[in-house]
N, C-alpha and C positions, 0 to 999 in steps of 0.2 A: 832598471826600473827605479832604483834609489836616486840616480842622477836626474831622471825626469821629475821625480817628486821634489827634489831640491829646486829645480827650475820653476815648477808650479808654485811652490811656497814663496819663492822670491817674487815672481810676477804678481801673485795674489796680495802679499803683504805690502808691496810697493804701491799698488793701486788703491787698496782699501784704506791705507793711511793717508792718502792724498786728500787735500781739502776739497777739491772739486768733487770727488766721489761722495764725501760726507755731506756736502751741501746739496748735491743733486738727489741723494737718497732720502734725506729728511725733508727737504723743501718741496720736492715735486709732488708728493701726496697731498701736502697742505695746499699747494697751488691748484691741484686738480679738484679738490673738494671745494675750495673757494670759487673756482670757475663754474663747477656744476651747480652748486646751490646759489651762487651769485647770479648765474644766468636765469635760473628758475625764478629767483626772487624778483629780478628786474623785469622779467617777462610778464610776471603777474602784477607787479606794482606799477609798472610804467605803461600800462595799457592806456589808450587814448581816453581822455575824460569825456564826459557827456557832451554829445553834439546836439545842439538845438538848431534845427534846420527849418527855415521858412520855405514853403512850397508855393510857387506861383504858376499861373497859366495852366491850371489843371484842365485837361480835355474832358473831364467828367467821370473817368473810371477810377481815379486813384484816391480821391478823398475818403470814400467809404471803405477802401480796401488796404490802404497803405498804413500799416500798423506801427505804432510807437511803443517804446518801453521806457520805463523810468531809470534803467540802468545804463543804457548806452546811446540810444537814438530817440529823439523826439521830433516828430513832424508836425508843423503848424501851418495850416493853410490860411495865409494872411494876404489879403489882396492889396494892402497898403505898403507892402515891402517890395523893394526892387534891389538890383545889384549895387546901387549907390548908397542906400541907407540901412541895409540889413544889419550891419555891425552896430550902428548907433542905436538900433531898436533891440539889441540884446541877442542877436542870432549869431551862431558860429558860421553859418553858410546859408546861401539861398539856392534852391533847386528850381530851375526853370524848365517846366515840362513842355514848353513851346506851344501849348494849346493844340496839340496835334496827336491824335490817337494812333496814327500810322507811324509816327516817328519812333525810332528805336535807339536814338542817341540824343540824350538830354545834356543840359549844361548846368554846372554847379559852380558858384562863385564863393570863394573863401579867402580870408586874410592870409592863412598859412596853408601849405600843401597838406591835403588829406593823406592820412596813412593808408597803406595798402588794405589793412583790415577794415577800416572805416569805409573806403570806397567799395570794396567787395560786399560789405554788409548792406550798403545803400542799394547797390545793384540787385542783390538778392531780394530785398524787400520789394523793389519795383517789379521784379519778375513774378514774385508771389502775388502781388496785388493785381497784375495783369492776368495771371492765371485764374484768380478768384473771380475777376470780372467776367472772363469768358465763360466760366462755369455757371455763373449767375444768369448770363444770357441764355444758357441752355436749360434753365428751369431749376437749378439747385439754389435753395435759400441760403442767405448769408449766415444765419444762425446754425444751419447744418454744417457749413464749411468750418465755422469757428469751432464747433464741437468736435469735428473730425480732426482738426489741426491740433487741439489740445490733447486728444487721446493718442495721436500718432507720434508725438515728440518723445523720443526715448522709450518707445514701447517695446522694442526688441533689441536683444543683444545676442551675440554669437560666441560660443565657446568652441574653439577648434580642438577636436580630439583625434589624434593620430592612432590608427589601429595597427598593431604589429601582426606578423604572420601567425603568432600564437593566439590571436584573438584578444590580447590585452590592449588597452588604450591608455593614452596619456594626454592630458591637456597641454596645449602649446600656445605660445604667444609669438606671432610672426615678428612683431616689432622688437621684442626682447631678443629673439634669436638673431635677428638682423644686427642689432646693436652689439651683442656679445661676439658674433662671428666677425663683424667688421672691426671691432676693437682688438680682438685677438690677432686677426690677420695683419692689421696695420702696425700693431706693436712688434710683431716678429719682423715685419718689413723694415721698420726703423732700426731695430736692434741689430739686424744683420748688417746694415750699413755702418752703424756706429761701432760695434765691436769688431767687425771685419776690418774697417779702416784703422781701428786701434791696433790690431795685430800687425797690419802692414806698416804703420808708422813705427811701431816698436822694433820690427826687423830692420827697417831702413835706418833708424837711429843707431842701432847696434853695429850695423855694417859701416855706416859713415864714420862712426867714432872708433872703428877698429876693435870694438869690444868683442865682436863675434869671433875674431881670430884668436883672442885669448881663451874664450869659452870653448871653442872647437878643439883646442889643444887638450881639453879635459873630457869633453862629451862629444858624441857623434852629432852630425847635423840633424839627423832625424829626431834624436832625443831633444835637441834644442828647440826644434820647431814644435814638437808635440807638447813640450813643457810650457812653451809660451801660449799655445792655443788653449790648452786645458786650464792654465792659470787664469787667463782672461775669461774663460767660460765660467769658472768658479766665482769670479768677481760679478759677472752678470747674474748668476743664480742667487748670489747673496743679495744683490740689489733688488731683484724681483721679489724674493721672500720678504725682505724688509718693507717693500712697497705694499705687498698684500696685507701684512700685519698692520701697518700704519693706516692704510685705507679702511680696514675693518674697524679699527679702534675709533678713527675719526667719524666713520659713518654711524657707529653706535652712539657716540657722544652727541652728534648733531641730531639723530633721531630721538634721543632722550629729551631734547629741548623742544620738540614739536608736541604741543598739548593735544590731548585726545579731543578736547572741545573744538579745536580748529578743524579736525577731521569730520566731526559730527556736523559742524556748521557748514562745511563744504558740501556734505551730503544733502543737507536741507536746502542749501542754495541751488544745488543742481536740479532738485525736484521742481523748484519754482522758477528756474531760469527760462526765459523765452528763447526762441530760436535765435542763434547768433551770439548767445552769452558765452564768452570765452574763458573768463577767469576760473569759475568753479569747474567748468568742464575740464580744464587743464589739471586742476587739483585732483579731481576724481580719476583722471587718467593716470596720474602719478600713483595714486593709491592702488588702483587696479594692478599697475605694473609691479608695485611692491608686493602684492599678494601673489602674483604669478612667479616671482623670483624663486619662491620656495619649491616650485615644481621643476626647476632646472637641475639637470644632473651635473652639479658643480664638480664632483669628484672626477668624473670622466673628462670634463672640460679642462680642469687644472692639470690633471695628469697628462693629457694629450698635449696641452700647451707646453709643459716642461719638456716632453719628448721632442716635439717639433721645433721648439726653440733651440734645444741642444743639437738635434739632428741637422737643422738648417744652418745653425752657426758653425758646427764642425764641418759640414759639407763645403761651405763657402770660405771659412776662415783659413783652411789649408791653402786654398787658391790665392787668397789675399797675402798669405805668408810667402808663397812662391813668388808673387809679384814683387813684394818688398825686398826679397833677396837679390833681385836682378837690377833694382833701381839704384842709381848712385845719388845724385843730388838735384836732378832735374824734375820739377813738379809736372811739367807737361808730359814727360815720359811716363810718369805714374798714371796720369789721366788717360793716355792712349791705351796703356796696357790694361786698365781697369774696365774699359768698355765691354769686352766680351763677357766679363763676370757680372757686371751690374745690369746688363740688358735683360737676362732672364729674371732677375729680381723685379725689375720694373715691369716686365711683361706679366709676371705673376700678379702684381698689384693691379694692373689694368684688367686682367681677367676677373679678379675677385670683385672689384668695384662695379664692373659692368654686368656681372652675372649673379650678384649676391641674392637677388630675388628668385633665382632659378638654381638652387643648389644641386639639383639632380640633372641639370643639362649635360649634354655630352662633353662640352668643352670644360666644364667644371670637374666632371668625373675624371677625364683624362689628365687635366692639369693637376689634380690632387694625387695622381699616381706617379707622375714624372718627378724625380728627385729635385730637379732644378726649380720647380714651382710648387711642389707639394707642401712645404712648410707653411706657406701663406694661404694657399687655396684650400687645403684640407681643414685648417683651423676655421675657415669661414663656413665650411659645410657642417662641421661636427655639431654645433648647437641645434641644427635642424634635423639631425639624425642621419647617420651614415651606416650602410650595411657592414656587418662585422668583417666579412671577407674582403671588402674594399679597404677597410681600415688596416687590416693586417698586411695586405699586399702593399699598401702605401708605406707602411713602416719598414717592411722588409726591403723594399726598393731603396728607401732613404738610407738605411744602414749600409746596403751594398754600395750605394753611390758615395757614401762617406768614405768607405774603405778604398774605393777607386780613386777619389780625388786626393786622399791622403797619400796614397802610393805615388800618384802622378806628381803631387806637389813636393814630396820628399826627394824625388829624383831631380826636380828642377832646383830645389833649395840647396841640395848638396853641392851643385856646381855654381849656382848663382851667388851664394853667400860669400864666396872667396874670389869673385870676379870683380875687377875694378877697371874703370876707364873705358868700358865698352858697352854700347847700348845693345840690348837683346830684344829681338822680336819674338812674337808667339811661335813663329815657324822654327826659330832656333831653339826656343825653350822646349818645344815638343820633341825636337831631335835629342835633347839631353834626356828627356823623360823616357824615350823608347829605345835608346841605344843600350846595347848589352854592356853590363859592368865588367 
């Protein structure tokens, strides 16, 4: 055990003192925060400016029902405007209604391409104007329609409360659970590739440089493999811990600079915003999400994340180490041998992304039990709630799978680390694993 500890210490200190580790550890949280808040800032500040649109050839139903607002869209029914002079008269675009009430496809001319949001907003206003016209034809007064429209905007909200078998309930947010589950799953997916490949490259380098021969004279191959795997796992945990601490600090600092007056202003804007107003709605959505974050069981998520990160890493890292031990200097040989290991990881990611909205579907439940896919899929399910018996069974199977892959890899590693000049196939590697010592 003392020899394994020495190898762990060597692997850990060698990588932690590396400039790449230091840069990635301290720069990544800053880049992430800049990306998140920068995206939100540009999404809110770079909204399309006011569109002043001239409307021509009205068939008679739109002038009384096509609503303007002073924040985003203004419709002006001007008979002197056409597609050749609208810009000179101060309009951003001209909407030609073709003077045909049966037409469902109109033409709009503009100097620049309209954004997706602007085009959808115009189409929505046209749909609502047509609907109001049809209702008026059936005897409903325009004043009544306007009154109903004002009362119905934002009149109802839904709080989803999940009831447990004991009768207790908890408020949940599907979007937040989706984001946490997807983020956790993809983080484990990426790290399994990164740290698994790191283990494989480390073993390959030591074998190519003949350092492994010197080390094996003092330690057993199994001790060397386990020391390398656990040492790199410690590096990964250190990096994740520092990321969490730095992100929490940066989030607190950024939140402190958001004045309370801005939040109050966003709330006031949202009350007075007409249909289609996007800026304040986005701000209010972010505020609601911030309030919902406190209801998430972060202790369970973080503890399960650490377990599945370590479990998934140890499950696959031993196999990556076994591959590294049989590779000489041919990169193509490494790629061909990695395919059977990387395919389950990719398959788990596909299952997670395609079924994340259905965390209790059969394929998600089974994939969260199988050790080859459970580290990614189970983490995607946990924020939405997983029965305790399923969680325990998944953890037990992952631990058992880790012991099996470690035993299998150790048998391959013991032979492969001292083999030079010969390409090994998976068939031959399995013979080494299951032959009697």
